[in-house]
Each structure stands twice: as C-alpha cells, then as structure tokens.
N, CA, C and O atoms as a GROMACS GRO file, in nm:
protein
  596
    1MET      N    1  -3.363   5.040   1.393
    1MET     CA    2  -3.219   5.026   1.379
    1MET      C    3  -3.186   5.015   1.230
    1MET      O    4  -3.248   4.935   1.160
    2PRO      N    5  -3.089   5.094   1.180
    2PRO     CA    6  -3.054   5.087   1.038
    2PRO      C    7  -2.990   4.952   1.003
    2PRO      O    8  -2.928   4.887   1.086
    3GLU      N    9  -3.008   4.914   0.877
    3GLU     CA   10  -2.952   4.787   0.830
    3GLU      C   11  -2.800   4.792   0.833
    3GLU      O   12  -2.739   4.891   0.792
    4ILE      N   13  -2.739   4.685   0.882
    4ILE     CA   14  -2.594   4.672   0.886
    4ILE      C   15  -2.551   4.599   0.759
    4ILE      O   16  -2.602   4.491   0.729
    5THR      N   17  -2.458   4.657   0.686
    5THR     CA   18  -2.405   4.595   0.564
    5THR      C   19  -2.253   4.601   0.568
    5THR      O   20  -2.196   4.677   0.648
    6PRO      N   21  -2.186   4.523   0.484
    6PRO     CA   22  -2.040   4.535   0.478
    6PRO      C   23  -1.994   4.679   0.449
    6PRO      O   24  -1.894   4.724   0.504
    7ALA      N   25  -2.067   4.750   0.366
    7ALA     CA   26  -2.029   4.888   0.335
    7ALA      C   27  -2.039   4.978   0.458
    7ALA      O   28  -1.951   5.061   0.481
    8THR      N   29  -2.145   4.962   0.539
    8THR     CA   30  -2.157   5.046   0.659
    8THR      C   31  -2.050   5.009   0.762
    8THR      O   32  -2.000   5.096   0.832
    9LEU      N   33  -2.016   4.880   0.770
    9LEU     CA   34  -1.910   4.841   0.863
    9LEU      C   35  -1.776   4.902   0.822
    9LEU      O   36  -1.705   4.956   0.906
   10GLU      N   37  -1.742   4.894   0.693
   10GLU     CA   38  -1.617   4.951   0.645
   10GLU      C   39  -1.614   5.102   0.668
   10GLU      O   40  -1.511   5.157   0.708
   11ARG      N   41  -1.725   5.168   0.644
   11ARG     CA   42  -1.733   5.313   0.666
   11ARG      C   43  -1.707   5.346   0.813
   11ARG      O   44  -1.650   5.451   0.844
   12ASP      N   45  -1.749   5.256   0.904
   12ASP     CA   46  -1.731   5.279   1.047
   12ASP      C   47  -1.597   5.228   1.100
   12ASP      O   48  -1.576   5.224   1.222
   13GLY      N   49  -1.506   5.187   1.011
   13GLY     CA   50  -1.371   5.148   1.052
   13GLY      C   51  -1.350   5.000   1.080
   13GLY      O   52  -1.244   4.962   1.128
   14TRP      N   53  -1.450   4.916   1.049
   14TRP     CA   54  -1.435   4.772   1.066
   14TRP      C   55  -1.358   4.714   0.948
   14TRP      O   56  -1.369   4.763   0.835
   15VAL      N   57  -1.278   4.610   0.974
   15VAL     CA   58  -1.197   4.544   0.872
   15VAL      C   59  -1.239   4.398   0.865
   15VAL      O   60  -1.259   4.334   0.969
   16ARG      N   61  -1.252   4.344   0.743
   16ARG     CA   62  -1.284   4.201   0.730
   16ARG      C   63  -1.174   4.118   0.794
   16ARG      O   64  -1.055   4.147   0.779
   17ASN      N   65  -1.216   4.015   0.863
   17ASN     CA   66  -1.127   3.928   0.939
   17ASN      C   67  -1.096   3.802   0.858
   17ASN      O   68  -1.112   3.691   0.909
   18ASP      N   69  -1.052   3.818   0.735
   18ASP     CA   70  -1.031   3.704   0.646
   18ASP      C   71  -0.903   3.627   0.671
   18ASP      O   72  -0.884   3.519   0.615
   19ASP      N   73  -0.814   3.680   0.754
   19ASP     CA   74  -0.682   3.618   0.770
   19ASP      C   75  -0.670   3.531   0.895
   19ASP      O   76  -0.559   3.491   0.930
   20ILE      N   77  -0.779   3.500   0.962
   20ILE     CA   78  -0.772   3.423   1.086
   20ILE      C   79  -0.748   3.275   1.060
   20ILE      O   80  -0.646   3.220   1.101
   21SER      N   81  -0.842   3.210   0.991
   21SER     CA   82  -0.829   3.067   0.964
   21SER      C   83  -0.928   3.027   0.854
   21SER      O   84  -1.020   3.102   0.822
   22ASP      N   85  -0.907   2.909   0.799
   22ASP     CA   86  -1.002   2.856   0.700
   22ASP      C   87  -1.140   2.840   0.764
   22ASP      O   88  -1.241   2.867   0.699
   23PHE      N   89  -1.144   2.797   0.889
   23PHE     CA   90  -1.273   2.780   0.957
   23PHE      C   91  -1.347   2.912   0.968
   23PHE      O   92  -1.467   2.920   0.940
   24THR      N   93  -1.277   3.017   1.009
   24THR     CA   94  -1.340   3.148   1.025
   24THR      C   95  -1.391   3.200   0.891
   24THR      O   96  -1.499   3.259   0.885
   25ARG      N   97  -1.315   3.178   0.784
   25ARG     CA   98  -1.362   3.218   0.651
   25ARG      C   99  -1.488   3.138   0.614
   25ARG      O  100  -1.578   3.191   0.550
   26HIS      N  101  -1.493   3.012   0.654
   26HIS     CA  102  -1.606   2.924   0.623
   26HIS      C  103  -1.735   2.972   0.692
   26HIS      O  104  -1.840   2.975   0.629
   27VAL      N  105  -1.727   3.008   0.818
   27VAL     CA  106  -1.848   3.047   0.893
   27VAL      C  107  -1.877   3.196   0.885
   27VAL      O  108  -1.986   3.239   0.921
   28GLY      N  109  -1.782   3.274   0.838
   28GLY     CA  110  -1.795   3.420   0.834
   28GLY      C  111  -1.876   3.467   0.715
   28GLY      O  112  -1.959   3.394   0.661
   29PRO      N  113  -1.851   3.589   0.676
   29PRO     CA  114  -1.736   3.670   0.717
   29PRO      C  115  -1.751   3.726   0.858
   29PRO      O  116  -1.862   3.750   0.908
   30THR      N  117  -1.635   3.746   0.921
   30THR     CA  118  -1.631   3.816   1.048
   30THR      C  119  -1.553   3.945   1.027
   30THR      O  120  -1.482   3.962   0.928
   31TRP      N  121  -1.569   4.035   1.121
   31TRP     CA  122  -1.510   4.168   1.112
   31TRP      C  123  -1.436   4.198   1.242
   31TRP      O  124  -1.465   4.138   1.345
   32ARG      N  125  -1.339   4.291   1.237
   32ARG     CA  126  -1.264   4.328   1.358
   32ARG      C  127  -1.240   4.478   1.362
   32ARG      O  128  -1.237   4.548   1.261
   33LYS      N  129  -1.224   4.525   1.486
   33LYS     CA  130  -1.192   4.666   1.510
   33LYS      C  131  -1.110   4.670   1.638
   33LYS      O  132  -1.156   4.626   1.743
   34ASP      N  133  -0.989   4.724   1.631
   34ASP     CA  134  -0.901   4.732   1.747
   34ASP      C  135  -0.932   4.857   1.828
   34ASP      O  136  -0.953   4.965   1.772
   35ASP      N  137  -0.934   4.840   1.961
   35ASP     CA  138  -0.968   4.949   2.052
   35ASP      C  139  -0.853   4.985   2.144
   35ASP      O  140  -0.876   5.026   2.258
   36GLY      N  141  -0.732   4.971   2.098
   36GLY     CA  142  -0.617   5.002   2.181
   36GLY      C  143  -0.552   4.874   2.231
   36GLY      O  144  -0.601   4.765   2.205
   37PRO      N  145  -0.441   4.889   2.303
   37PRO     CA  146  -0.366   4.772   2.350
   37PRO      C  147  -0.452   4.677   2.435
   37PRO      O  148  -0.518   4.720   2.529
   38GLY      N  149  -0.449   4.550   2.401
   38GLY     CA  150  -0.517   4.448   2.480
   38GLY      C  151  -0.667   4.446   2.467
   38GLY      O  152  -0.735   4.379   2.544
   39ARG      N  153  -0.724   4.521   2.368
   39ARG     CA  154  -0.869   4.526   2.351
   39ARG      C  155  -0.901   4.517   2.201
   39ARG      O  156  -0.838   4.583   2.118
   40ARG      N  157  -1.001   4.436   2.170
   40ARG     CA  158  -1.044   4.419   2.031
   40ARG      C  159  -1.192   4.386   2.029
   40ARG      O  160  -1.245   4.327   2.123
   41ARG      N  161  -1.258   4.426   1.921
   41ARG     CA  162  -1.395   4.385   1.894
   41ARG      C  163  -1.394   4.302   1.766
   41ARG      O  164  -1.325   4.336   1.669
   42VAL      N  165  -1.472   4.196   1.765
   42VAL     CA  166  -1.495   4.117   1.645
   42VAL      C  167  -1.645   4.099   1.632
   42VAL      O  168  -1.717   4.096   1.732
   43GLY      N  169  -1.693   4.085   1.509
   43GLY     CA  170  -1.836   4.072   1.492
   43GLY      C  171  -1.874   3.999   1.365
   43GLY      O  172  -1.791   3.974   1.278
   44PHE      N  173  -2.002   3.966   1.355
   44PHE     CA  174  -2.057   3.907   1.234
   44PHE      C  175  -2.202   3.949   1.220
   44PHE      O  176  -2.272   3.972   1.318
   45ILE      N  177  -2.247   3.957   1.095
   45ILE     CA  178  -2.386   3.985   1.066
   45ILE      C  179  -2.457   3.850   1.058
   45ILE      O  180  -2.419   3.765   0.978
   46VAL      N  181  -2.559   3.830   1.140
   46VAL     CA  182  -2.632   3.702   1.142
   46VAL      C  183  -2.700   3.683   1.006
   46VAL      O  184  -2.776   3.768   0.960
   47ASP      N  185  -2.669   3.569   0.944
   47ASP     CA  186  -2.722   3.534   0.813
   47ASP      C  187  -2.797   3.402   0.824
   47ASP      O  188  -2.793   3.336   0.928
   48THR      N  189  -2.864   3.364   0.719
   48THR     CA  190  -2.940   3.238   0.717
   48THR      C  191  -2.853   3.119   0.755
   48THR      O  192  -2.899   3.030   0.826
   49LYS      N  193  -2.728   3.117   0.709
   49LYS     CA  194  -2.640   3.002   0.739
   49LYS      C  195  -2.605   2.991   0.887
   49LYS      O  196  -2.554   2.887   0.930
   50HIS      N  197  -2.631   3.095   0.966
   50HIS     CA  198  -2.602   3.092   1.110
   50HIS      C  199  -2.722   3.048   1.192
   50HIS      O  200  -2.713   3.040   1.315
   51ASP      N  201  -2.836   3.020   1.127
   51ASP     CA  202  -2.963   2.990   1.195
   51ASP      C  203  -2.954   2.859   1.275
   51ASP      O  204  -2.901   2.759   1.227
   52ASN      N  205  -3.007   2.862   1.396
   52ASN     CA  206  -3.009   2.743   1.482
   52ASN      C  207  -3.140   2.665   1.470
   52ASN      O  208  -3.169   2.579   1.553
   53SER      N  209  -3.218   2.694   1.367
   53SER     CA  210  -3.350   2.636   1.338
   53SER      C  211  -3.459   2.696   1.426
   53SER      O  212  -3.572   2.648   1.425
   54HIS      N  213  -3.427   2.800   1.503
   54HIS     CA  214  -3.525   2.872   1.585
   54HIS      C  215  -3.519   3.022   1.554
   54HIS      O  216  -3.556   3.105   1.637
   55ALA      N  217  -3.472   3.055   1.432
   55ALA     CA  218  -3.462   3.194   1.386
   55ALA      C  219  -3.367   3.278   1.472
   55ALA      O  220  -3.388   3.398   1.489
   56ARG      N  221  -3.265   3.216   1.526
   56ARG     CA  222  -3.163   3.283   1.605
   56ARG      C  223  -3.025   3.236   1.560
   56ARG      O  224  -3.012   3.132   1.496
   57ALA      N  225  -2.924   3.314   1.594
   57ALA     CA  226  -2.787   3.272   1.565
   57ALA      C  227  -2.754   3.148   1.647
   57ALA      O  228  -2.785   3.142   1.766
   58HIS      N  229  -2.693   3.050   1.584
   58HIS     CA  230  -2.653   2.926   1.651
   58HIS      C  231  -2.550   2.958   1.760
   58HIS      O  232  -2.460   3.040   1.739
   59GLY      N  233  -2.564   2.893   1.874
   59GLY     CA  234  -2.470   2.914   1.984
   59GLY      C  235  -2.327   2.881   1.945
   59GLY      O  236  -2.233   2.944   1.994
   60GLY      N  237  -2.309   2.784   1.858
   60GLY     CA  238  -2.174   2.749   1.812
   60GLY      C  239  -2.108   2.862   1.737
   60GLY      O  240  -1.986   2.880   1.745
   61MET      N  241  -2.187   2.940   1.663
   61MET     CA  242  -2.131   3.055   1.592
   61MET      C  243  -2.091   3.164   1.690
   61MET      O  244  -1.986   3.227   1.675
   62ILE      N  245  -2.173   3.185   1.790
   62ILE     CA  246  -2.139   3.286   1.891
   62ILE      C  247  -2.013   3.243   1.967
   62ILE      O  248  -1.926   3.326   1.995
   63MET      N  249  -2.004   3.115   2.000
   63MET     CA  250  -1.884   3.065   2.068
   63MET      C  251  -1.760   3.076   1.980
   63MET      O  252  -1.652   3.110   2.028
   64SER      N  253  -1.776   3.048   1.850
   64SER     CA  254  -1.663   3.062   1.757
   64SER      C  255  -1.615   3.207   1.751
   64SER      O  256  -1.495   3.234   1.751
   65LEU      N  257  -1.711   3.300   1.747
   65LEU     CA  258  -1.676   3.442   1.745
   65LEU      C  259  -1.598   3.479   1.871
   65LEU      O  260  -1.497   3.548   1.864
   66CYS      N  261  -1.645   3.432   1.986
   66CYS     CA  262  -1.578   3.462   2.113
   66CYS      C  263  -1.438   3.401   2.117
   66CYS      O  264  -1.343   3.468   2.158
   67ASP      N  265  -1.424   3.276   2.074
   67ASP     CA  266  -1.295   3.209   2.074
   67ASP      C  267  -1.196   3.282   1.983
   67ASP      O  268  -1.083   3.309   2.022
   68ASP      N  269  -1.240   3.315   1.861
   68ASP     CA  270  -1.152   3.389   1.769
   68ASP      C  271  -1.120   3.527   1.824
   68ASP      O  272  -1.006   3.572   1.817
   69GLY      N  273  -1.220   3.594   1.880
   69GLY     CA  274  -1.197   3.729   1.932
   69GLY      C  275  -1.099   3.732   2.047
   69GLY      O  276  -1.006   3.813   2.049
   70MET      N  277  -1.119   3.643   2.144
   70MET     CA  278  -1.026   3.640   2.258
   70MET      C  279  -0.888   3.592   2.214
   70MET      O  280  -0.787   3.644   2.260
   71GLY      N  281  -0.886   3.493   2.124
   71GLY     CA  282  -0.757   3.441   2.076
   71GLY      C  283  -0.677   3.543   1.999
   71GLY      O  284  -0.556   3.555   2.019
   72THR      N  285  -0.742   3.617   1.910
   72THR     CA  286  -0.669   3.718   1.832
   72THR      C  287  -0.631   3.838   1.919
   72THR      O  288  -0.529   3.902   1.894
   73THR      N  289  -0.711   3.867   2.020
   73THR     CA  290  -0.675   3.975   2.113
   73THR      C  291  -0.552   3.934   2.193
   73THR      O  292  -0.462   4.016   2.214
   74ALA      N  293  -0.548   3.809   2.238
   74ALA     CA  294  -0.431   3.758   2.310
   74ALA      C  295  -0.308   3.761   2.220
   74ALA      O  296  -0.200   3.802   2.263
   75ALA      N  297  -0.323   3.717   2.096
   75ALA     CA  298  -0.210   3.714   2.002
   75ALA      C  299  -0.161   3.855   1.970
   75ALA      O  300  -0.041   3.877   1.954
   76ARG      N  301  -0.252   3.949   1.961
   76ARG     CA  302  -0.215   4.088   1.935
   76ARG      C  303  -0.131   4.144   2.050
   76ARG      O  304  -0.043   4.227   2.029
   77ALA      N  305  -0.159   4.098   2.172
   77ALA     CA  306  -0.083   4.142   2.288
   77ALA      C  307   0.053   4.073   2.297
   77ALA      O  308   0.142   4.120   2.368
   78ARG      N  309   0.070   3.960   2.226
   78ARG     CA  310   0.196   3.884   2.227
   78ARG      C  311   0.241   3.861   2.083
   78ARG      O  312   0.243   3.746   2.038
   79PRO      N  313   0.276   3.966   2.009
   79PRO     CA  314   0.311   3.950   1.867
   79PRO      C  315   0.427   3.855   1.845
   79PRO      O  316   0.526   3.856   1.919
   80GLY      N  317   0.413   3.772   1.742
   80GLY     CA  318   0.519   3.677   1.707
   80GLY      C  319   0.520   3.551   1.789
   80GLY      O  320   0.603   3.463   1.766
   81GLU      N  321   0.429   3.540   1.886
   81GLU     CA  322   0.425   3.420   1.970
   81GLU      C  323   0.307   3.332   1.931
   81GLU      O  324   0.205   3.381   1.883
   82GLN      N  325   0.323   3.204   1.954
   82GLN     CA  326   0.219   3.106   1.922
   82GLN      C  327   0.136   3.080   2.048
   82GLN      O  328   0.190   3.054   2.155
   83LEU      N  329   0.002   3.088   2.032
   83LEU     CA  330  -0.089   3.068   2.145
   83LEU      C  331  -0.197   2.968   2.108
   83LEU      O  332  -0.236   2.957   1.991
   84PHE      N  333  -0.246   2.895   2.208
   84PHE     CA  334  -0.354   2.800   2.189
   84PHE      C  335  -0.454   2.811   2.304
   84PHE      O  336  -0.417   2.838   2.419
   85THR      N  337  -0.582   2.790   2.271
   85THR     CA  338  -0.687   2.791   2.374
   85THR      C  339  -0.668   2.672   2.467
   85THR      O  340  -0.658   2.558   2.422
   86VAL      N  341  -0.664   2.698   2.597
   86VAL     CA  342  -0.654   2.594   2.699
   86VAL      C  343  -0.791   2.572   2.763
   86VAL      O  344  -0.831   2.459   2.788
   87SER      N  345  -0.861   2.682   2.788
   87SER     CA  346  -0.989   2.676   2.856
   87SER      C  347  -1.081   2.780   2.794
   87SER      O  348  -1.037   2.890   2.759
   88PHE      N  349  -1.209   2.745   2.780
   88PHE     CA  350  -1.305   2.837   2.720
   88PHE      C  351  -1.440   2.815   2.787
   88PHE      O  352  -1.484   2.701   2.802
   89GLU      N  353  -1.505   2.923   2.827
   89GLU     CA  354  -1.636   2.914   2.890
   89GLU      C  355  -1.726   3.022   2.831
   89GLU      O  356  -1.682   3.135   2.808
   90CYS      N  357  -1.853   2.987   2.806
   90CYS     CA  358  -1.946   3.082   2.747
   90CYS      C  359  -2.084   3.066   2.812
   90CYS      O  360  -2.130   2.954   2.834
   91GLN      N  361  -2.147   3.178   2.842
   91GLN     CA  362  -2.281   3.178   2.898
   91GLN      C  363  -2.370   3.258   2.804
   91GLN      O  364  -2.340   3.372   2.769
   92PHE      N  365  -2.481   3.196   2.762
   92PHE     CA  366  -2.575   3.262   2.671
   92PHE      C  367  -2.680   3.336   2.753
   92PHE      O  368  -2.740   3.279   2.845
   93ILE      N  369  -2.702   3.461   2.719
   93ILE     CA  370  -2.794   3.546   2.794
   93ILE      C  371  -2.921   3.571   2.712
   93ILE      O  372  -3.032   3.566   2.766
   94SER      N  373  -2.905   3.597   2.584
   94SER     CA  374  -3.018   3.620   2.494
   94SER      C  375  -2.978   3.574   2.354
   94SER      O  376  -2.874   3.511   2.338
   95GLY      N  377  -3.059   3.603   2.254
   95GLY     CA  378  -3.031   3.557   2.118
   95GLY      C  379  -3.006   3.673   2.023
   95GLY      O  380  -3.022   3.790   2.059
   96ALA      N  381  -2.968   3.638   1.902
   96ALA     CA  382  -2.947   3.736   1.795
   96ALA      C  383  -3.020   3.687   1.671
   96ALA      O  384  -3.014   3.569   1.637
   97GLU      N  385  -3.087   3.778   1.603
   97GLU     CA  386  -3.170   3.743   1.488
   97GLU      C  387  -3.102   3.781   1.357
   97GLU      O  388  -3.008   3.859   1.354
   98LYS      N  389  -3.154   3.722   1.248
   98LYS     CA  390  -3.100   3.749   1.114
   98LYS      C  391  -3.094   3.900   1.089
   98LYS      O  392  -3.188   3.974   1.117
   99GLY      N  393  -2.979   3.942   1.036
   99GLY     CA  394  -2.957   4.083   1.004
   99GLY      C  395  -2.892   4.162   1.116
   99GLY      O  396  -2.843   4.272   1.092
  100GLU      N  397  -2.891   4.108   1.239
  100GLU     CA  398  -2.828   4.180   1.349
  100GLU      C  399  -2.676   4.160   1.346
  100GLU      O  400  -2.626   4.058   1.299
  101PHE      N  401  -2.605   4.260   1.397
  101PHE     CA  402  -2.459   4.257   1.403
  101PHE      C  403  -2.418   4.221   1.546
  101PHE      O  404  -2.435   4.301   1.638
  102VAL      N  405  -2.366   4.101   1.562
  102VAL     CA  406  -2.321   4.052   1.694
  102VAL      C  407  -2.175   4.092   1.710
  102VAL      O  408  -2.092   4.060   1.625
  103VAL      N  409  -2.144   4.159   1.819
  103VAL     CA  410  -2.008   4.207   1.843
  103VAL      C  411  -1.956   4.150   1.974
  103VAL      O  412  -2.020   4.162   2.078
  104ALA      N  413  -1.838   4.087   1.968
  104ALA     CA  414  -1.769   4.039   2.088
  104ALA      C  415  -1.663   4.143   2.125
  104ALA      O  416  -1.573   4.172   2.047
  105HIS      N  417  -1.675   4.198   2.245
  105HIS     CA  418  -1.578   4.294   2.300
  105HIS      C  419  -1.482   4.211   2.384
  105HIS      O  420  -1.521   4.156   2.487
  106CYS      N  421  -1.356   4.201   2.342
  106CYS     CA  422  -1.260   4.111   2.406
  106CYS      C  423  -1.144   4.188   2.466
  106CYS      O  424  -1.100   4.290   2.412
  107GLU      N  425  -1.095   4.138   2.581
  107GLU     CA  426  -0.983   4.205   2.645
  107GLU      C  427  -0.897   4.107   2.724
  107GLU      O  428  -0.943   4.004   2.771
  108VAL      N  429  -0.769   4.145   2.736
  108VAL     CA  430  -0.674   4.072   2.819
  108VAL      C  431  -0.698   4.114   2.964
  108VAL      O  432  -0.695   4.233   2.995
  109MET      N  433  -0.720   4.018   3.051
  109MET     CA  434  -0.739   4.048   3.194
  109MET      C  435  -0.607   4.041   3.269
  109MET      O  436  -0.580   4.122   3.358
  110ARG      N  437  -0.525   3.942   3.231
  110ARG     CA  438  -0.396   3.922   3.297
  110ARG      C  439  -0.308   3.841   3.205
  110ARG      O  440  -0.356   3.754   3.132
  111ALA      N  441  -0.181   3.869   3.207
  111ALA     CA  442  -0.085   3.793   3.128
  111ALA      C  443   0.034   3.754   3.216
  111ALA      O  444   0.086   3.836   3.292
  112THR      N  445   0.075   3.630   3.203
  112THR     CA  446   0.197   3.583   3.270
  112THR      C  447   0.294   3.544   3.158
  112THR      O  448   0.267   3.568   3.041
  113GLY      N  449   0.406   3.487   3.194
  113GLY     CA  450   0.501   3.443   3.093
  113GLY      C  451   0.447   3.333   3.005
  113GLY      O  452   0.490   3.319   2.890
  114SER      N  453   0.353   3.253   3.056
  114SER     CA  454   0.306   3.138   2.978
  114SER      C  455   0.156   3.131   2.958
  114SER      O  456   0.107   3.044   2.886
  115LEU      N  457   0.080   3.223   3.020
  115LEU     CA  458  -0.067   3.217   3.007
  115LEU      C  459  -0.125   3.356   2.984
  115LEU      O  460  -0.072   3.457   3.032
  116MET      N  461  -0.236   3.359   2.910
  116MET     CA  462  -0.312   3.482   2.887
  116MET      C  463  -0.454   3.457   2.938
  116MET      O  464  -0.519   3.361   2.894
  117PHE      N  465  -0.503   3.540   3.028
  117PHE     CA  466  -0.637   3.527   3.083
  117PHE      C  467  -0.726   3.631   3.014
  117PHE      O  468  -0.698   3.751   3.019
  118MET      N  469  -0.832   3.584   2.950
  118MET     CA  470  -0.914   3.667   2.863
  118MET      C  471  -1.059   3.670   2.909
  118MET      O  472  -1.105   3.581   2.980
  119ARG      N  473  -1.131   3.775   2.865
  119ARG     CA  474  -1.275   3.778   2.885
  119ARG      C  475  -1.338   3.857   2.772
  119ARG      O  476  -1.272   3.935   2.703
  120GLY      N  477  -1.469   3.835   2.755
  120GLY     CA  478  -1.539   3.908   2.651
  120GLY      C  479  -1.689   3.908   2.676
  120GLY      O  480  -1.741   3.830   2.756
  121GLU      N  481  -1.756   3.998   2.606
  121GLU     CA  482  -1.901   4.006   2.606
  121GLU      C  483  -1.947   4.019   2.462
  121GLU      O  484  -1.888   4.093   2.384
  122CYS      N  485  -2.052   3.946   2.427
  122CYS     CA  486  -2.115   3.959   2.295
  122CYS      C  487  -2.238   4.044   2.311
  122CYS      O  488  -2.319   4.023   2.402
  123ARG      N  489  -2.253   4.140   2.222
  123ARG     CA  490  -2.368   4.230   2.228
  123ARG      C  491  -2.423   4.255   2.089
  123ARG      O  492  -2.352   4.248   1.989
  124VAL      N  493  -2.551   4.283   2.085
  124VAL     CA  494  -2.616   4.341   1.968
  124VAL      C  495  -2.662   4.477   2.017
  124VAL      O  496  -2.760   4.488   2.091
  125GLY      N  497  -2.591   4.580   1.975
  125GLY     CA  498  -2.617   4.713   2.030
  125GLY      C  499  -2.591   4.711   2.180
  125GLY      O  500  -2.481   4.674   2.223
  126ASP      N  501  -2.689   4.750   2.259
  126ASP     CA  502  -2.674   4.750   2.406
  126ASP      C  503  -2.719   4.618   2.469
  126ASP      O  504  -2.698   4.597   2.589
  127ARG      N  505  -2.781   4.528   2.390
  127ARG     CA  506  -2.835   4.402   2.444
  127ARG      C  507  -2.723   4.299   2.459
  127ARG      O  508  -2.651   4.269   2.364
  128LEU      N  509  -2.709   4.245   2.580
  128LEU     CA  510  -2.611   4.142   2.608
  128LEU      C  511  -2.660   4.009   2.553
  128LEU      O  512  -2.771   3.965   2.586
  129VAL      N  513  -2.578   3.944   2.470
  129VAL     CA  514  -2.612   3.815   2.409
  129VAL      C  515  -2.540   3.701   2.482
  129VAL      O  516  -2.600   3.596   2.506
  130ALA      N  517  -2.412   3.721   2.516
  130ALA     CA  518  -2.334   3.616   2.582
  130ALA      C  519  -2.214   3.678   2.651
  130ALA      O  520  -2.168   3.787   2.616
  131THR      N  521  -2.164   3.607   2.750
  131THR     CA  522  -2.037   3.643   2.813
  131THR      C  523  -1.943   3.525   2.795
  131THR      O  524  -1.987   3.411   2.780
  132CYS      N  525  -1.813   3.553   2.797
  132CYS     CA  526  -1.716   3.445   2.777
  132CYS      C  527  -1.587   3.477   2.851
  132CYS      O  528  -1.558   3.592   2.883
  133SER      N  529  -1.512   3.373   2.877
  133SER     CA  530  -1.379   3.388   2.935
  133SER      C  531  -1.296   3.269   2.890
  133SER      O  532  -1.349   3.166   2.850
  134GLY      N  533  -1.166   3.286   2.899
  134GLY     CA  534  -1.080   3.176   2.858
  134GLY      C  535  -0.936   3.200   2.898
  134GLY      O  536  -0.897   3.308   2.941
  135ILE      N  537  -0.859   3.094   2.882
  135ILE     CA  538  -0.715   3.098   2.910
  135ILE      C  539  -0.643   3.049   2.784
  135ILE      O  540  -0.679   2.947   2.726
  136TRP      N  541  -0.540   3.124   2.744
  136TRP     CA  542  -0.458   3.087   2.629
  136TRP      C  543  -0.317   3.057   2.676
  136TRP      O  544  -0.260   3.130   2.757
  137LYS      N  545  -0.261   2.949   2.625
  137LYS     CA  546  -0.124   2.907   2.655
  137LYS      C  547  -0.029   2.972   2.556
  137LYS      O  548  -0.052   2.966   2.435
  138VAL      N  549   0.076   3.034   2.605
  138VAL     CA  550   0.180   3.093   2.521
  138VAL      C  551   0.289   2.989   2.503
  138VAL      O  552   0.352   2.947   2.600
  139LEU      N  553   0.311   2.948   2.378
  139LEU     CA  554   0.410   2.843   2.351
  139LEU      C  555   0.544   2.897   2.305
  139LEU      O  556   0.636   2.818   2.281
  140GLY      N  557   0.558   3.025   2.293
  140GLY     CA  558   0.684   3.083   2.249
  140GLY      C  559   0.675   3.132   2.106
  140GLY      O  560   0.567   3.150   2.051
  141LYS      N  561   0.792   3.154   2.047
  141LYS     CA  562   0.801   3.213   1.915
  141LYS      C  563   0.725   3.131   1.811
  141LYS      O  564   0.735   3.008   1.807
  142ARG      N  565   0.649   3.200   1.727
  142ARG     CA  566   0.577   3.135   1.616
  142ARG      C  567   0.680   3.093   1.512
  142ARG      O  568   0.766   3.171   1.472
  143ARG      N  569   0.669   2.968   1.470
  143ARG     CA  570   0.759   2.914   1.367
  143ARG      C  571   0.703   2.945   1.229
  143ARG      O  572   0.582   2.946   1.208
  144THR      N  573   0.791   2.970   1.138
  144THR     CA  574   0.750   2.990   1.000
  144THR      C  575   0.776   2.863   0.921
  144THR      O  576   0.851   2.776   0.965
  145ALA      N  577   0.714   2.852   0.804
  145ALA     CA  578   0.733   2.735   0.719
  145ALA      C  579   0.882   2.715   0.692
  145ALA      O  580   0.951   2.811   0.657
  146GLY      N  581   0.930   2.595   0.707
  146GLY     CA  582   1.069   2.563   0.680
  146GLY      C  583   1.159   2.568   0.803
  146GLY      O  584   1.272   2.520   0.797
  147GLU      N  585   1.114   2.625   0.913
  147GLU     CA  586   1.195   2.629   1.035
  147GLU      C  587   1.195   2.492   1.101
  147GLU      O  588   1.094   2.422   1.101
  148ALA      N  589   1.307   2.455   1.156
  148ALA     CA  590   1.318   2.328   1.227
  148ALA      C  591   1.243   2.335   1.358
  148ALA      O  592   1.238   2.440   1.422
  149ALA      N  593   1.186   2.224   1.398
  149ALA     CA  594   1.112   2.219   1.525
  149ALA      C  595   1.205   2.215   1.642
  149ALA      O  596   1.161   2.210   1.756
   0.00000   0.00000   0.00000
C-alpha cells in the first residue's frame, strides 16, 4: 500500500478539517471529503501521538473521529442549526497501525424535526476497524456572537 501523506490526500480531493473544534485540531489533523447530501467521510493518518501503547490507534481517537464525522454530517444536513450529541455507540472490530489512513464513512439514517439518527463505519482500505451510531439533538438556529439568548 502506498504511503498516505497530506499531499496525496489533497491530490485525491480531501480537505483539512481544521474548522471543527479546538479539540479536533489538538488530536488531528483530520481530513474530510463530502460524498453528496447526507454523506461524508472523515479521516486521520495514525501517528505516534495516537498510539494506545500497543502500536495501534487509541480507541478514543477512533471514537472522536466517528463523533466528529457523524456530527458534521448531521450539521451539513441541517445548515445553520445547532446540534449536540445525545447518544453515541461504537464497536471496535480491528485496529489501525501507524501510517494507516483511518476513514469514517458517515451518513444520516433518519431525520425528524428535533433529532438526527446517524451511523458510520471506520475503515482502513477495505478492512473494517469500527462501526458507530448516534443520535443528535437539533436545538434550532445557531446563534452568533452577540445575539441574545
């Protein structure tokens, strides 16, 4: 498998995900690629800082990727609205090693007026690393700085 680098990701249409949160910038970098309405991929290259002390990506990093991926996919489907994670579940199937590109494929399963039901799969190539699902609460219009509550 060829080495994955930021340059190869950019060449393949991936965009750095630097605008998500301070936390995501801290554990990243992460990358994103939109696949049409209600579908998004997010990923990260496993680095030394992601090590779980067993030469694998830490489960917390994989869960963070899934949470951000499903959350941003939900937000993309509801532009201008504020959403928060209500429920999150993750099952680990295999591991990811340093240098591998872990990709979470996220999609909206169902949307109501107040809830978004999400699911995703993390993969390294064709190998399944984890599955995830969650529910996001839609709180209404996103407030900007200076707006009254």
